[in-house]
VOLOLO-412002 format. One record per residue (C-alpha): residue in one letter; z, x, y. Coordinates in steps of 0.001 Angstrom, whole numbers. Each point is the difference from the previous one (the first is absolute). Example, Ala and Ser with C-alpha at 12.3 -4.5 7.8 and 13.67 -1.06 7.14 Angstrom:
2
  r       up     east    north
  A     7800    12300    -4500
  S     -660     1370     3440
//
This chain:
276
  r       up     east    north
  X   -61780   -18383   -19228
  X     3276       -3     1816
  X     1652    -1623    -3034
  X    -1419     2733    -2260
  X     1258     2730     2296
  X     3428    -1587      -49
  X      130      208    -3813
  X    -1249     3595       82
  X     2850      886     2346
  X     2525    -1804    -2192
  X    -1244     1542    -3256
  X     2100     3240      171
  X     3156    -2030      612
  X     -816    -2327    -2872
  X     -604     2967    -2309
  X     3229     1643     1105
  X     1973    -3184     -580
  X    -1583     -472    -3415
  X      780     3628     -979
  X     3574     -424     1203
  X      342    -3173    -2067
  X    -1294     1830    -3068
  X     2381     2905      616
  X     3002    -2286      361
  X     -986    -1916    -3094
  X     -441     3198    -1975
  X     3419     1308     1064
  X     1644    -3289     -951
  X    -1609      218    -3425
  X     1026     3650     -262
  X     3616     -863      778
  X      -23    -2745    -2638
  X    -1244     2429    -2680
  X     2463     2636     1200
  X     2896    -2456     -307
  X    -1101     -982    -3520
  X      132     3652    -1031
  X     3431      389     1589
  X     1283    -3089    -1797
  X    -1096     1479    -3355
  X     1992     3120      874
  X     3092    -2075      914
  X     -213    -1792    -3344
  X      -83     3307    -1883
  X    -3629     -380    -1085
  X     -786     3572      940
  X    -3345      489    -1738
  X    -1202    -3324     1392
  X     1178     1009     3480
  X    -1900     3297     -203
  X    -3141    -1814    -1100
  X      286    -2421     2917
  X      678     2752     2522
  X    -2999     1968    -1257
  X    -2191    -3096      229
  X     1276     -539     3523
  X     -831     3593      976
  X    -3521     -305    -1373
  X     -696    -3073     2150
  X     2080      658     3111
  X      195     3769      495
  X     -289     -517     3786
  X     2787    -2564      108
  X     3202      671     1918
  X     1781     -527    -3334
  X    -1926     2747    -1819
  X     2438     2891      665
  X     2938    -2125    -1135
  X    -1928    -1108    -3093
  X     -533     3675     -891
  X     3711      667      620
  X     1082    -2874    -2236
  X    -2367     1151    -2741
  X     1291     3561      204
  X     3646    -1085     -153
  X     -671    -2244    -2995
  X    -1593     2924    -1823
  X     2909     2248      945
  X     3069    -2181     -494
  X    -1080    -2791    -2339
  X    -2745     1432    -2210
  X     1291     3605      140
  X    -3571     1237      371
  X      250     3148     2132
  X    -3747      627      129
  X     -658    -3551     1145
  X     2682      276     2671
  X    -1410     3300     1247
  X    -3510    -1432      196
  X      990    -2964     2151
  X     2485     1800     2255
  X    -2679     2626      644
  X    -2528    -2748      766
  X     2275    -1247     2776
  X      315     3365     1742
  X    -3730      650     -344
  X    -1342    -3416     1049
  X     2674    -1183     2439
  X     1632     3160     1447
  X     1044    -1797     3187
  X     1656    -2945    -1737
  X     3757     -482     -336
  X     -440      425    -3757
  X    -1410     3532      204
  X     3268     1749      909
  X     1867    -1994    -2667
  X    -2666     1004    -2524
  X      417     3673      883
  X     3723     -381     -739
  X     -709    -1610    -3369
  X    -2568     2659     -863
  X     2548     2685      871
  X     2561    -1735    -2212
  X    -2426     -141    -2935
  X    -1045     3638      334
  X     3645     1073      358
  X     1792    -2127    -2609
  X    -2696     -925    -2484
  X    -2508     2864       -7
  X     2125     2914     1254
  X    -2805     1095     2321
  X     2023      955     3067
  X    -2889     1448     2072
  X    -1673    -3430      -88
  X     3316    -1675      775
  X      503     2271     3032
  X    -3528     -856     1172
  X      673    -3744      -46
  X     3456      283     1560
  X    -1555     2018     2828
  X    -2798    -2519      505
  X     2513    -2857       91
  X     2000     1792     2697
  X    -3149      879     1974
  X    -1135    -3634      -32
  X     2667     -921     2535
  X      506    -3315    -1818
  X     3413      741    -1523
  X     3209    -1239     1571
  X     2979     2297      508
  X     1662     -987    -3269
  X    -3202      676    -1957
  X     -449     3345     1774
  X     3531     1097     -923
  X     -572    -1013    -3614
  X    -3300     1922     -154
  X     1582     3114     1460
  X     2761     -203    -2598
  X    -2559     -386    -2801
  X    -1919     3030     1275
  X     3196     2045      162
  X     1068    -1167    -3463
  X    -3409      884    -1450
  X      270     3501     1461
  X     3481      228    -1522
  X    -1388     -953    -3427
  X    -2602     2788       94
  X     2618     2540     1162
  X    -1411      378     3513
  X     3584      266     1176
  X     -588     1442     3478
  X    -2399    -2799      931
  X     2186    -2639    -1654
  X     3102     1266     1826
  X    -1764     -214     3370
  X    -1175    -3547     -743
  X     3444    -1169    -1129
  X     1615     1491     3113
  X    -2476    -1878     2206
  X      876    -3226    -1793
  X     3696      553      738
  X     -737      761     3658
  X    -1918    -3263      378
  X     2287    -2218    -2077
  X     3644     1009      232
  X     1633    -2891    -1842
  X    -2707    -1513    -2206
  X     -261       49    -3762
  X    -3012     2339      110
  X     2085     2462     2004
  X     2711      -82    -2664
  X    -2565      623    -2730
  X    -1474     2818     2090
  X     3458     1611      275
  X      390     -166    -3786
  X    -3376     1730     -405
  X      968     2676     2525
  X     3203      712    -1914
  X    -1967      150    -3250
  X    -2521     2463     1448
  X     2835     2227     1226
  X     1597     -167    -3447
  X    -3276      897    -1706
  X     -260     2967     2353
  X     3527      962    -1072
  X     1305     -457     3545
  X     3088    -1608    -1465
  X     2288       93     3043
  X    -2579    -1663     2203
  X     -759    -2523    -2763
  X     3723     -773     -410
  X      300     -706     3699
  X    -2964    -2389      -30
  X     1228    -1863    -3080
  X     3546     -249     1419
  X    -1355    -1484     3238
  X    -1940    -2585    -1990
  X     3109    -1014    -1963
  X     1962     -381     3223
  X    -2464    -2438     1550
  X    -2348    -1639    -2516
  X      151    -3670     -982
  X    -2769      439    -2572
  X     1445      127    -3521
  X    -2954     1856    -1470
  X       51     2550     2847
  X     3729      481     -619
  X     -557      656    -3698
  X    -2783     2503      662
  X     2132     1744     2615
  X     2973      138    -2383
  X    -2061     1568    -2778
  X    -1594     2455     2414
  X     3384      917     1474
  X     1552      520    -3441
  X    -2747     2415    -1006
  X      228     1860     3310
  X     3798      303     -206
  X     -281     1150    -3597
  X    -2292     2855     1008
  X     2450      880     2776
  X     2791      138    -2619
  X     1829    -2814     1795
  X      797    -1766    -3248
  X     3074    -2047     1086
  X    -2062    -1511     2830
  X    -2906     -686    -2376
  X     2390    -1748    -2420
  X     1359    -2231     2776
  X    -3516    -1038      989
  X     -871     -727    -3651
  X     3076    -2213     -365
  X    -1230    -2171     2886
  X    -3382     -773    -1580
  X     -557    -3732     -394
  X     -501     -734    -3697
  X    -1956    -3128      856
  X    -2764     2343     1188
  X      652     2949    -2298
  X      976     -689    -3647
  X     3640      645     -873
  X     -850     2295    -2927
  X    -2275     2123     2219
  X     2692      319     2657
  X     2505     1020    -2693
  X    -2415     2620    -1338
  X     -351     1351     3521
  X     3777      136      458
  X      509     1620    -3412
  X    -2484     2732      917
  X     1690      631     3340
  X     3487       45    -1586
  X    -1184     2433    -2681
  X    -1585     2258     2572
  X     3161      -34     2092
  X     2138      910    -3015
  X    -2287     2948     -671
  X       83     1325     3564
  X     3584     -929      864
  X     2013      189    -3253
  X     3238      842     1782
  X     -191    -2906     2451
  X    -1233    -2807    -2176
  X     1864    -1289    -3028
  X    -1146    -3584      -95
  X    -1774    -2772     1786
//
């Protein structure tokens, strides 16, 4: 009787140990199948990789690897198979099924990118950018990038007041970074669009005095030329045009720009200008 009681007392521990053994064995098997799917992806067998990931998800949806398997599937659809609907379906599965995982915030960013760049549905993009920020899972670099994307999206839909505020906040929080330089270019462009040409000229001139970014320099030069032209400061506009790097801006286009500025100066200043 005592022997029987001893086994009754030990039974829960035996069951627990057996369940733990099964769980460990299942996770080992899950990892092996997960790695096989990943290897297919590495070898460029994208359809095969998707099939293996989907098979994995059917069998091991509670595995620790499940969110990453969904992520890999979504990225294959997006980048390798160029299937936007497939990518949307799997990125959305991550945020719905595993909202607390490290992959959820990244999926919100990808969903925002798809809705912004591929589908031109900015309200949905704003929704996912906001949810990514609210998740608290983004690092400072990712947060700065998201804020720039939000500001740039507002710029694209002509919400200039909101965009201007966002770009100014980016500059306040990142004085010397590349995003700050891009934000300054956007601020100058908004001022130019608003026909605030003196303010725009000042912003573009400040960029040219400090930037190390070649593309930012080119954008600032073109913005400054247009602003100076509207201010009837044609000699200054011509000097800026002469400094444009033809490795970034085709030589024939720069010459067309100069020809137009020279012609305009001849028209407005015939007594002062007799040649180039």
